[in-house]
Every structure is written in C-alpha cells, then in structure tokens.
C-alpha positions in Angstrom: 28.8 -45.6 -4.8 25.7 -45.0 -2.5 22.9 -42.4 -2.2 22.1 -40.1 0.6 18.8 -41.7 1.6 18.7 -40.7 5.2 15.5 -38.7 4.8 13.5 -41.4 3.0 10.4 -42.6 4.7 10.1 -46.4 4.9 6.4 -46.8 5.8 4.7 -46.2 2.5 2.2 -49.0 1.7 -0.5 -49.7 -0.8 -0.6 -50.1 -4.6 0.9 -47.2 -6.5 0.5 -46.6 -10.2 2.9 -44.3 -12.0 1.3 -42.5 -15.0 3.0 -40.2 -17.5 5.3 -42.9 -18.7 5.1 -44.7 -22.1 3.7 -47.7 -20.2 2.2 -47.2 -16.8 3.9 -49.1 -14.0 2.2 -50.6 -10.9 4.1 -51.2 -7.7 3.0 -53.0 -4.5 3.8 -50.0 -2.4 5.5 -46.6 -2.6 8.8 -47.8 -1.3 9.0 -50.3 -4.1 8.4 -47.5 -6.6 11.3 -45.6 -5.0 13.6 -48.5 -5.1 12.8 -49.1 -8.8 13.5 -45.6 -10.0 16.5 -45.1 -7.7 18.0 -48.2 -9.1 17.5 -46.8 -12.6 18.9 -43.5 -11.6 21.9 -45.1 -10.0 22.7 -47.1 -13.2 22.4 -43.9 -15.3 24.8 -42.0 -13.0 27.3 -44.9 -13.0 27.2 -45.0 -16.8 27.7 -41.2 -17.2 30.7 -41.4 -14.9 32.2 -44.3 -16.8 31.7 -43.0 -20.3 32.3 -39.2 -19.8 34.2 -38.9 -16.6 38.0 -38.3 -17.0 37.7 -38.0 -20.8 39.2 -34.7 -22.2 37.4 -32.7 -24.8 38.9 -33.0 -28.3 36.3 -32.3 -31.0 32.6 -31.7 -31.3 32.2 -34.9 -33.3 33.9 -37.1 -30.7 31.9 -35.4 -27.9 28.6 -36.1 -29.8 29.6 -39.8 -30.3 30.5 -40.1 -26.6 27.2 -38.7 -25.5 25.3 -40.9 -28.0 26.9 -44.0 -26.4 25.2 -43.3 -23.1 22.2 -45.7 -23.0 20.8 -45.4 -19.4 20.5 -41.6 -19.2 18.3 -39.5 -21.6 20.7 -37.5 -23.7 18.4 -36.2 -26.5 18.6 -36.5 -30.3 21.7 -35.8 -32.4 20.7 -32.2 -33.2 20.4 -31.4 -29.5 23.6 -33.2 -28.7 25.5 -31.2 -31.3 24.2 -28.0 -29.9 25.4 -29.0 -26.4 28.8 -30.2 -27.8 29.4 -26.8 -29.5 28.7 -25.0 -26.3 31.0 -27.4 -24.5 33.7 -26.5 -27.0 33.4 -22.8 -26.2 33.6 -23.5 -22.5 36.6 -25.9 -23.0 38.5 -23.0 -24.6 38.0 -21.0 -21.4 38.5 -23.9 -18.9 40.6 -26.7 -20.7 41.0 -28.6 -17.4 37.4 -29.8 -17.4 36.5 -33.2 -18.7 33.5 -34.2 -20.8 31.4 -35.0 -17.8 31.9 -31.6 -16.2 31.4 -29.7 -19.4 28.2 -31.6 -20.1 26.9 -31.1 -16.6 27.6 -27.3 -16.9 25.6 -27.1 -20.1 22.4 -28.9 -19.0 22.3 -27.7 -15.4 23.0 -31.2 -14.0 21.7 -31.1 -10.4 24.1 -33.7 -8.8 27.8 -34.1 -8.1 30.0 -36.7 -6.6 31.1 -36.3 -3.0 33.1 -38.5 -0.7 31.6 -39.0 2.8 33.4 -39.6 6.1 33.7 -43.3 5.4 35.4 -42.8 2.0 32.3 -43.8 0.0 31.3 -41.8 -3.1 27.8 -40.4 -3.2 25.8 -38.3 -5.6 24.3 -35.2 -3.9 22.4 -32.2 -5.2 24.3 -29.0 -5.8 24.1 -25.8 -7.8 26.7 -25.2 -10.5 26.0 -21.6 -10.0 26.9 -21.6 -6.4 25.3 -19.2 -3.9 23.6 -16.5 -6.0 22.9 -12.9 -5.3 19.3 -11.7 -5.2 17.9 -8.8 -7.1 14.9 -7.2 -5.3 12.5 -4.9 -7.0 9.3 -3.0 -6.0 7.6 0.1 -7.1 7.1 1.3 -3.5 9.9 3.1 -1.7 8.5 1.7 1.6 8.8 -1.9 0.3 12.4 -1.4 -1.0 13.4 0.3 2.2 12.2 -2.7 4.1 14.0 -5.0 1.6 17.2 -3.1 1.9 17.4 -3.3 5.7 16.5 -7.0 5.9 19.1 -7.8 3.2 22.1 -5.7 4.1 24.6 -6.8 6.8 24.3 -4.8 9.9 26.6 -4.0 12.8 24.1 -5.6 15.3 25.9 -4.2 18.4 25.8 -0.7 17.0 22.1 -1.0 16.2 21.4 -2.3 19.7 23.2 0.6 21.3 21.5 3.2 19.1 18.0 1.8 19.5 18.4 1.6 23.3 19.6 5.2 23.4 16.7 6.5 21.4 14.0 4.7 23.4 15.7 5.7 26.7 15.9 9.4 25.8 12.4 9.5 24.4 10.9 7.8 27.4 12.6 10.3 29.7 11.0 13.1 27.7 7.6 11.6 27.0 7.0 8.8 29.4 4.6 11.0 31.4 2.1 10.8 28.6 1.3 7.2 29.5 1.0 7.8 33.2 -2.2 6.9 35.1 -3.1 6.8 38.8 -2.9 3.3 40.3 -5.8 2.6 42.7 -6.5 6.2 43.6 -8.5 7.1 46.7 -11.6 9.2 46.5 -11.0 12.7 45.2 -7.4 12.0 44.2 -7.9 12.0 40.4 -9.8 15.3 40.7 -6.9 16.8 42.7 -4.3 15.8 40.2 -6.5 17.0 37.3 -6.6 20.5 38.9 -2.8 20.6 39.3 -2.4 19.4 35.7 -4.6 22.1 34.3 -2.3 24.7 35.8 0.7 23.4 33.8 1.5 25.4 30.7 4.3 23.3 29.2 5.4 19.7 28.8 8.3 20.4 31.2 6.0 21.6 33.9 3.9 18.5 33.5 6.9 16.2 33.7 8.1 18.0 36.8 4.7 17.7 38.4 4.3 14.0 37.8 7.8 13.3 39.2 6.5 14.4 42.6 4.5 11.1 42.7 6.3 7.8 42.4 3.2 5.6 42.3 2.1 5.9 38.7 0.9 3.0 36.6 2.0 2.7 33.0 -0.7 2.7 30.4 -0.5 -0.3 28.0 -3.4 0.9 25.8 -6.4 3.2 25.9 -9.6 2.2 24.2 -11.5 4.9 22.3 -15.1 4.5 21.3 -17.2 6.3 18.7 -20.2 8.4 19.9 -23.6 8.4 18.2 -26.8 10.4 18.4 -30.0 8.6 19.4 -32.7 9.4 16.7 -35.4 9.4 19.4 -34.1 11.6 22.2 -31.2 13.2 20.3 -28.8 12.5 23.2 -25.3 11.2 22.8 -24.8 7.5 22.9 -21.3 6.2 23.6 -21.1 3.0 21.6 -18.9 1.2 24.1 -21.3 1.8 27.0 -24.5 1.0 25.1 -23.6 -1.8 22.7 -20.7 -3.7 24.1 -21.0 -6.7 26.4 -17.8 -6.2 28.3 -17.7 -9.7 29.9 -18.3 -11.6 26.7 -16.3 -9.2 24.6 -19.0 -9.0 22.0 -21.0 -6.2 20.3 -24.8 -6.4 20.4 -26.6 -5.8 17.1 -29.5 -4.2 18.9 -29.3 -2.3 22.2 -31.4 0.2 24.2 -30.5 3.9 24.3 -29.1 4.6 27.9 -31.1 7.9 27.9 -34.6 7.0 26.6 -34.6 3.2 26.2 -35.3 3.2 22.5 -34.0 0.2 20.6 -31.0 1.2 18.5 -28.7 -0.2 15.9 -25.6 1.2 14.3 -27.6 1.8 11.1 -30.4 3.9 12.6 -28.0 6.3 14.5 -26.1 9.3 13.2 -22.5 9.9 14.4 -21.8 12.7 16.8 -19.3 15.2 15.3 -16.7 17.6 16.7 -15.4 20.7 15.0 -12.0 21.9 15.9 -9.1 24.0 14.5 -6.2 21.8 13.2 -3.2 24.0 13.8 -0.9 21.6 11.8 -2.7 22.4 8.6 -4.2 25.7 9.5 -7.8 24.6 8.8 -11.0 24.0 10.7 -11.9 20.3 10.5 -15.0 18.2 11.3 -14.4 14.7 12.6 -16.4 11.9 14.1 -16.4 12.1 17.9 -14.4 9.6 19.9 -14.0 9.4 23.7 -11.6 7.2 25.9 -13.6 4.5 27.7 -11.1 2.0 29.0 -7.4 2.0 30.2 -5.3 -1.1 30.5 -2.2 -0.4 32.7 0.6 -2.1 34.5 2.2 -1.8 37.9 5.3 -3.9 37.7 4.4 -7.1 35.8 0.7 -7.0 36.9 -2.0 -5.7 34.6 -5.2 -3.8 35.6 -8.1 -2.1 33.9 -10.1 0.9 34.8 -12.5 3.5 33.4 -10.6 6.8 32.6 -10.8 9.0 35.6 -10.6 12.8 36.0 -6.8 12.8 35.8 -6.7 10.6 32.7 -9.1 12.9 30.9 -7.3 16.0 32.0 -4.0 14.6 30.8 -5.5 13.9 27.3 -7.0 17.3 27.3 -3.7 19.0 28.2 -1.8 17.0 25.4 -4.4 18.2 22.9 -3.8 21.8 24.0 -0.1 21.8 23.6 1.8 22.1 20.4 4.0 19.3 19.2 7.5 20.7 18.9 8.7 18.1 16.4 8.1 17.4 12.7 5.4 15.0 11.7 3.8 14.4 8.3 0.7 16.5 7.4 0.4 15.4 3.8 -3.1 15.1 2.3 -4.0 11.5 1.8 -2.9 10.5 -1.7 -2.4 14.3 -2.2 -6.2 14.6 -2.5 -7.7 14.8 1.1 -11.3 13.7 1.0 -12.2 10.6 -1.0 -8.5 9.9 -1.6 -8.9 6.5 -3.3 -10.4 3.1 -3.4 -9.7 2.4 0.2 -11.7 5.5 1.3 -15.1 4.8 2.9 -17.6 7.5 3.7 -18.8 5.8 6.9 -15.3 5.3 8.1 -13.0 8.1 6.9 -15.2 11.2 7.1 -13.0 14.0 8.4 -9.8 11.9 8.0 -8.1 13.7 5.2 -4.4 14.0 6.2 -1.8 11.5 7.4 -1.6 12.8 11.0 -5.4 12.3 11.4 -4.7 8.6 11.7 -3.0 9.1 15.0 -4.0 10.3 18.5 -2.2 13.5 19.5 -0.3 11.6 22.2 1.1 9.0 19.9 1.8 11.5 17.1 3.9 13.6 19.6 6.0 10.6 20.7 6.5 9.4 17.1 7.8 12.9 16.2 10.3 12.8 19.1 11.6 9.3 18.0 11.9 10.3 14.4 13.9 13.4 15.3 16.5 11.2 17.1 17.1 8.6 14.4 20.5 8.6 12.7 20.8 5.1 11.1 18.7 3.2 8.6 18.0 0.2 10.8 16.6 2.5 13.5 14.3 4.0 10.9 13.2 0.5 9.9 12.3 -0.1 13.6 10.4 3.2 13.6 8.4 2.4 10.4 7.6 -1.1 11.5 5.0 0.0 14.1 3.4 3.0 12.4 0.2 1.0 11.6 0.0 -0.8 15.0 0.1 2.4 17.0 -2.3 4.3 14.8 -6.1 4.5 14.9 -6.1 1.5 12.5 -5.5 -0.7 15.5 -8.8 -2.2 16.4 -9.8 -3.1 20.0 -10.6 -6.8 20.0 -10.8 -8.1 23.6 -11.2 -11.7 22.5 -7.8 -11.6 20.8 -4.7 -11.7 23.0 -2.4 -10.1 20.4 -2.3 -6.4 21.1 -2.1 -5.1 17.5 -5.1 -5.8 15.3 -5.3 -3.6 12.2 -7.4 -5.0 9.4 -4.9 -6.0 6.8 -5.3 -4.8 3.2 -7.4 -1.8 4.3 -7.2 1.6 6.1 -10.2 0.7 8.3 -10.8 2.7 11.4 -13.1 0.8 13.8 -15.8 2.0 16.1 -13.5 1.0 19.0 -9.8 1.9 18.6 -6.9 0.7 20.8 -4.3 3.4 21.3 -1.2 1.4 22.1 1.7 2.5 24.2 4.5 3.3 21.7 7.3 2.3 24.0 5.9 -1.2 24.5 5.5 -1.6 20.7 9.1 -0.6 20.0 10.6 -2.6 22.9 9.1 -5.8 21.5 10.0 -5.0 17.9 13.6 -4.2 18.9 14.2 -7.7 20.3 12.9 -9.3 17.1 15.0 -7.1 14.9 18.2 -8.0 16.8 17.6 -11.6 15.9 16.8 -10.9 12.3 19.8 -8.6 11.6 22.1 -11.2 13.1 21.1 -13.6 10.3 21.9 -11.3 7.4 25.1 -12.3 5.7 25.1 -11.1 2.1 24.2 -8.1 0.1 21.4 -7.8 -2.5 20.8 -5.5 -5.4 17.7 -3.4 -4.9 15.7 -1.4 -7.4 12.8 1.0 -6.8 11.1 1.1 -10.2 8.4 -0.5 -12.3 9.2 -4.0 -13.4 8.1 -3.1 -16.9 11.3 -1.0 -17.3 14.2 -2.5 -15.4 17.9 -1.9 -16.0 18.9 -5.6 -15.9 20.7 -7.0 -18.9 19.1 -9.7 -21.2 19.2 -13.3 -20.2 21.1 -12.8 -16.9 18.6 -14.0 -14.3 18.5 -17.6 -13.1 15.1 -17.6 -11.3 12.2 -15.2 -10.7 9.8 -15.3 -7.8 7.0 -12.6 -8.1 4.0 -11.8 -6.0 2.6 -9.0 -8.2 -0.6 -6.9 -7.6 -3.7 -8.9 -8.6 -6.5 -6.7 -9.9 -8.1 -4.7 -7.1 -7.2 -7.0 -4.2 -4.8 -4.5 -2.6 -4.4 -0.8 -3.3 -0.6 -0.7 -2.5 0.2 2.9 -3.1 -2.8 3.9 -0.8 -1.9 1.4 1.9 1.8 2.4 1.8 1.0 6.1 2.0 1.3 6.4 5.8 4.7 4.7 5.9 6.0 6.7 2.9 4.8 10.0 4.4 7.1 9.4 7.4 9.9 8.4 5.0 9.2 11.6 2.9 9.2 9.7 -0.4 6.1 8.3 -2.2 5.2 5.7 -4.8 4.7 6.8 -8.4 1.4 5.1 -8.9 1.1 5.8 -12.7 2.6 2.5 -13.6 1.1 0.7 -10.7 -0.5 -2.5 -12.0 -3.9 -2.6 -10.3 -7.6 -2.0 -11.0 -8.5 1.3 -9.3 -11.5 3.5 -10.0 -9.9 6.7 -8.7 -6.8 6.1 -10.8 -9.0 5.3 -13.8 -7.5 1.8 -14.3 -9.8 -1.1 -15.3 -9.1 -4.7 -16.3 -7.6 -3.7 -19.7 -5.2 -1.2 -18.2 -4.2 -3.8 -15.6 -3.6 -6.5 -18.2 -1.5 -4.2 -20.3 0.7 -3.2 -17.4 1.1 -6.8 -16.3 2.0 -7.9 -19.8 4.7 -5.3 -20.0 6.1 -6.6 -16.6 6.0 -10.3 -17.8 7.7 -9.3 -21.0 10.5 -7.7 -19.0 10.7 -10.9 -16.9 11.0 -12.9 -20.1 13.7 -10.6 -21.4 16.0 -10.9 -18.4 15.4 -14.6 -17.6 17.9 -17.1 -19.0 16.4 -19.7 -21.5 15.2 -22.8 -19.8 14.8 -21.1 -16.4 11.8 -20.8 -14.2 9.4 -18.1 -12.9 7.1 -18.6 -9.9 4.0 -16.4 -9.7 1.9 -16.2 -6.6 -1.7 -15.4 -7.4 -4.5 -14.4 -5.1 -7.7 -12.9 -6.6 -11.2 -14.2 -6.5 -12.3 -13.0 -10.0 -12.0 -15.3 -13.1 -11.5 -12.2 -15.3 -8.3 -11.3 -13.3 -7.1 -14.9 -13.4 -7.6 -15.0 -17.2 -5.8 -11.7 -17.5 -2.8 -13.0 -15.6 -2.6 -16.2 -17.7 -2.9 -14.3 -20.9 -0.2 -11.8 -19.8 2.2 -14.6 -18.9 1.7 -16.4 -22.2 1.7 -13.3 -24.3 5.2 -12.6 -22.8 6.3 -16.0 -24.1 6.3 -18.1 -21.0 4.9 -21.6 -20.9 2.8 -22.4 -17.8 3.8 -25.8 -16.6 2.1 -26.2 -13.2 -0.6 -24.5 -11.0 -1.1 -25.6 -7.4 -2.5 -24.2 -4.2 -0.7 -22.6 -1.3 -2.6 -22.6 2.0 -1.3 -19.8 4.1 -3.7 -20.7 6.9 -4.8 -17.1 7.4 -6.6 -15.5 4.5 -6.7 -11.8 3.5 -9.7 -9.6 4.4 -11.3 -10.3 1.0 -10.6 -14.0 1.1 -12.3 -14.2 4.5 -15.3 -12.0 3.9 -16.2 -12.6 0.2 -18.3 -15.7 -0.6 -16.8 -15.9 -4.1 -13.2 -15.4 -3.1 -10.5 -18.0 -3.7 -9.7 -19.2 -0.2 -6.1 -20.3 -1.0 -3.4 -18.7 -3.0 -2.3 -20.2 -6.3 1.3 -20.9 -7.2 2.0 -20.7 -11.0 5.2 -22.3 -12.3 6.1 -21.1 -15.8 9.3 -21.5 -17.8 11.1 -19.7 -20.6 11.7 -22.1 -23.5 15.4 -22.6 -24.2 16.7 -21.0 -27.4 17.3 -24.4 -29.0 13.6 -25.3 -28.8 12.5 -21.9 -30.2 14.8 -22.2 -33.1 13.9 -25.8 -33.9 10.2 -25.0 -33.6 10.6 -22.1 -36.0 12.1 -24.4 -38.6 9.7 -27.3 -38.0 6.5 -25.5 -37.1 3.5 -27.2 -38.6 5.2 -30.6 -38.9 4.7 -33.7 -36.9 8.3 -33.6 -35.8 7.9 -30.0 -34.5 4.9 -30.9 -32.5 6.6 -33.9 -30.8 9.7 -31.8 -30.2 7.6 -29.3 -28.3 5.6 -32.0 -26.5 8.8 -33.8 -25.3 10.3 -30.5 -24.1 7.1 -29.5 -22.3 6.6 -32.8 -20.7 10.1 -32.6 -19.3 9.0 -29.6 -17.3 5.7 -31.1 -15.9 5.4 -32.8 -12.5 5.0 -36.6 -12.7 1.5 -37.9 -11.8 1.6 -40.5 -9.1 -1.8 -42.2 -8.4 -2.3 -43.9 -5.0 -4.5 -47.0 -4.5 -7.4 -44.6 -3.7 -6.9 -42.9 -7.0 -5.7 -39.6 -5.5 -3.2 -37.6 -7.4 0.1 -36.9 -5.6 1.8 -34.9 -8.3 4.7 -32.7 -7.3 4.1 -32.9 -3.6 7.0 -32.7 -1.1 7.6 -35.4 1.4 4.8 -34.1 3.7 2.6 -32.7 1.0 3.8 -29.2 1.4 4.7 -26.9 -1.5 8.3 -26.0 -1.7 10.2 -23.4 -3.8 13.8 -23.6 -4.7 16.1 -21.6 -2.3 19.5 -20.1 -2.4 22.3 -22.4 -3.6 20.0 -24.9 -5.3 19.6 -25.7 -9.0 18.1 -22.8 -10.8 16.9 -24.8 -13.8 13.9 -26.3 -12.0 11.5 -25.6 -9.1 12.8 -27.1 -5.9 11.6 -30.5 -4.5 13.0 -32.6 -1.6 16.2 -34.5 -2.7 14.4 -37.8 -2.7 11.6 -36.5 -5.0 14.2 -35.0 -7.4 15.8 -38.4 -7.9 12.5 -40.1 -8.6 11.3 -37.4 -11.0 14.4 -37.5 -13.1 14.3 -41.3 -13.3 10.6 -41.5 -14.1 11.0 -39.0 -16.9 13.9 -40.6 -18.5 11.8 -42.0 -21.4 11.1 -38.5 -22.7 13.5 -36.1 -21.1 15.1 -33.8 -23.6 18.0 -31.8 -22.2 
C-alpha cells in the first residue's frame, strides 16, 4: 500500500514539539513529524484491513473480540465497542454482504477507503460514506431564499440567455433615450434641443425627436449633489461646487461660500429643501434638494465628462413631468414611513419615506419597464441583483474605479450620489449570471421561515453552517425591504433575532431567540456531528449571549478561530472597539452514547475522564514551532477551511495531509 502524498510540502525545517499527547514529542523538523505519524497511521490502517477486512459478521460477541484485538488503531473501551457491534448487527441484517471492516467504518464515520491507482497499487484516500449530500437552505427573508433558490436550482442557461437579451433589447429600444446626452455640442446647440424637448408631451414624441440626431453620447452615470443654505448670506450652496476638489477627488472640511466668502462646514449649514406633489402616493412631500452636477458618458468605447448642459437639464425636467406607465413599489418604508427603523437617520433620510424615494425618476421608470417584461425566475434574480447599485444608495467616489459603491449594512444616502445607467449595470450582471448558472448541477431544499421552528425531522442533518444575525450589527428586514418591495413579499420580522430599538428587542430578547434557534439546530443534527457558526460583533455582551445560547442548546464548543475576510463591514471599519476579523465557532453535538454514559456515571472519576477523552477527540492538536508559535488546526497555507460537499460529515474539513496527522496524533485518546 501507499499514501497519496503528492500535496505534501517537503521544505519544513526547525524543531517541532507536539503537545496534547500523553508524552510530548520533539522532532528535528516538520517533515520528520509527518513521517512519524504517517507511519503510525499506515500501520494502523494495515492492521484494520488484516483483522477486520473480509471477515463476515456473525455475533456481537465475536465482533467485539475482533475489534479488541486491534492494537494500533484506537478502538475505545469494551462498552463503546459493544454499542458499535450492536449497531453493526442491525446494519448487517439490512446489508449482509458487508464485512466487519465496512460495517465498523459505517458506524464510526471512518474517513478513508482503499482505492487502486493506475499502477495497480492500493492507497487509502479520504471519502464520505454519505456520498454527495443535498443541502437544506433556510432564511427568514424571502429575498434571501429567492436568491438561494436561483443559485441552487439547475437552469436552462440558453433559455435564460435568450430571455435576458430580449428584455434588455426591448427596454433599451423603449427607454434608451433617457440616457442620451449631446456629445461635444457647439454653442447654442444644447439650448436649441432643450426648446424642442419642452414641446414634447409624451415619451413617444421624445423618442421620435431624438432619433432625428444620430450623434448622441450614452450616459454612464450622472452625479447628483446636495444643496445647502449659507448661514451668512442665505444663498444656496451646491456642495459639489463649493466643497469638492475635483482634481484630487476629495472633500474639503472647510470651504468658502461661493456667494459671500464666509467659511463653511457641513455642520454649520442647513439643507435646502424642495416641496413637491408625489403623484404616486397622492401626497405633498418635502425632500432635501439635489441637483445634477456631472455627467460621465461614452461615445463608442471612449469616455468623457461634462457639466450638465441645457439639454441634460431639460431631459431630466421632462422625465419628472411625465407619468410612469408601469407598476413600481410605493410601500412605506417598513410600513411606517418616517423614522422607519434603526437604519433611519434624521440627517440622511428626511423626506425619504417610501421605497420609490430611493430612486431617481429616470431609473425608477426603466426599472418599471424591465419588471413588466420578466417571465422567468432567473430574469427576476438578475433584476433584483442591481436594485441597490442603481438607487440613490450608490455613492459617488471618484477615487474608486468600481462604479457601484453603496455603503454595505446601511441605507445611507450620501451628499453626492451616482445615478448609474441601468442598462450597463444589467449587461455586466447578465454575463456573470450566465457563468454562475452553468455551474449549478443539483437541487436543494429551501425554507423561508424562522430557524426556531423548522419542519425537519429529528437527527437527520449531517452538518450545519450558520451565519446568523449578531445583535445589532445588521438590520436585515430593514436592509432587505427595497428588494422585497419589488418582489411583493416581505420578511416577518417578529421572530427576527436582532437587537433593534424600534422593534423593542434588547439583548435578552435576542438571546432568547438565538437559544430557540440553536435548540432547533441541536434537535435536527445527528449525534456526533458538527455545527460551524460565523460570528461578527464587537460587543462582549453579544459574544457572551451567543456562547450561552449555543451551550444552553446542548452543543459543546470545541474551537474558535479567526477568519480574515480582508474587507470589513461598515461597523468593523469605523468602530474603534469593533472586532476586525470574523470568528469561526466549531461546536459539536455529543453522541448519544456519551450522553447516556455520562448520565449513569455523572459525578464519578470515570464519568469525568469519559467526557474528557470524548471532548479531546474533537479538539485541534496543538503543534508548537521552534519559535513557540501555535499552529493548531491550520491548513497547509494557514488558511481556515470548512468541510465541503462530499467530504466526511463527522468533523470539520482539513487538507488530506492534516487529517492523517491529526488522526494519528490523537490515537492515544481517541474514543470512537
């Protein structure tokens, strides 16, 4: 036999001490450590094959004796072996063709099987006795499960491609004129076109008018700026013109009033307001004044920039005057309107009370046309994918090359907004979706409900990965509201596990909801299986609440480590006390045998050691380098890895080489 060691690194040097064993071992270098434990593992696998392989199951007693005879592989005490043998007998009745080795492997979740390579040699390689498993996906938000469904359901990619191209082509023919701008106009030309435009009474007339000129540029984005009032001269101050250094792409903290020269800051100015009648909701509204200040446009593949001219302003004015002949959502934010939730800010959202207020009239119109033409789920996914990027949440950031810059985790509307061309956004997303859909092969089961009350049967799940809400980090139902308004279905936020002042949920309510969820995880998870929890909150109180919820549910936390996602959330970046990296919590559900034995032996020395042995078997081995640094549980390149599809569900995933070493190093106290 041989081992598949092609991926092993051979350049590990320096003294290495292995702790966690009965007697610490010191090796001259890391490769020697590998060789030592791989040799022990090789010997153990050989003995298992020799003593259990090819031997038929007869009785429980004989199976126990056979397993007890194995010396180089940790088999557990006689009580444990008898439990395994009795389960082997039940499986033997269903599959009598299996030998003792296969029956034993099935019961303990043995992660290796023999395979023959191209040269006819036998090798032990990792496998999952469960085979490729199906995923069950769950979320409280309809928007989230809608995304999950479309990314986990096989798609006729060609049909999607035809449908998406049809929609974009038809909508551009109808609405492309909205992103037209004059390219290098001569003196007086914008004013002439503005006069012609104002005579048009319908969109059809505008479309016909603009077709008479073939030299239009295509707007990529329009920058809008807030307008303020100077406290000294009471004149309007366009923030873009007074405070922004266009060449450096930076905003000055102090700047002179362009009218009177007084030194101004954002804090000592009041906003300018506009009052208008909102026909969509039949109400007069008062909103912060914004004006277009910059247009980025293309002619062919070349890009240009200009200040909006008379034609551009007339086009925007005409769009504002016309009625949108298509449906669009007009729901009050969180069904409240003003001060809708914890994401509402007085200095940012004053006058923004309904969903459609997050969009310019031009983009809202085009979105309405696209939505009206959608007939398949995947096209609706494409539609929903850009609803934030093409809204007023898209900040103008000239120093960033990426065109879409909403502030994640918030509904923040900046002082300078970039109104993106919708067609460009969807053309780019369409290409990425084609690649994504082509990779979807299998189906998944998807639930839209609270995790605290699932419909899954007891002890049927092999592994759980959960990235639940953590305190007040993200207000999911508020952040999802724009997407869900377009989908016409909303999150039931009563069981939403967050801390939220508007919802009246504090830390105690949050902990109670999380405990119910973890209890449900515990109920459906098979004994001995694992749960991975991703945690990201800066407050110790929330961290303690999560730990207590996990343990109250019955899980045992075996490992906590960091996951550096390179790019932090808004609160991670801006808060001095925030945890800068996410934490990955690995917890397991004790197997039924341990719980029963602990119930019988609780309070005794034997019971304590039984638990210690079982728990140690779940912990990562501590490997100290010469410098004294811990290297516990790291992958080959120090990255954190989680078990994926088709791998053993009984333990978190590690690279194959690490799995071999960990099994061998634990053999003095492993209890299967």
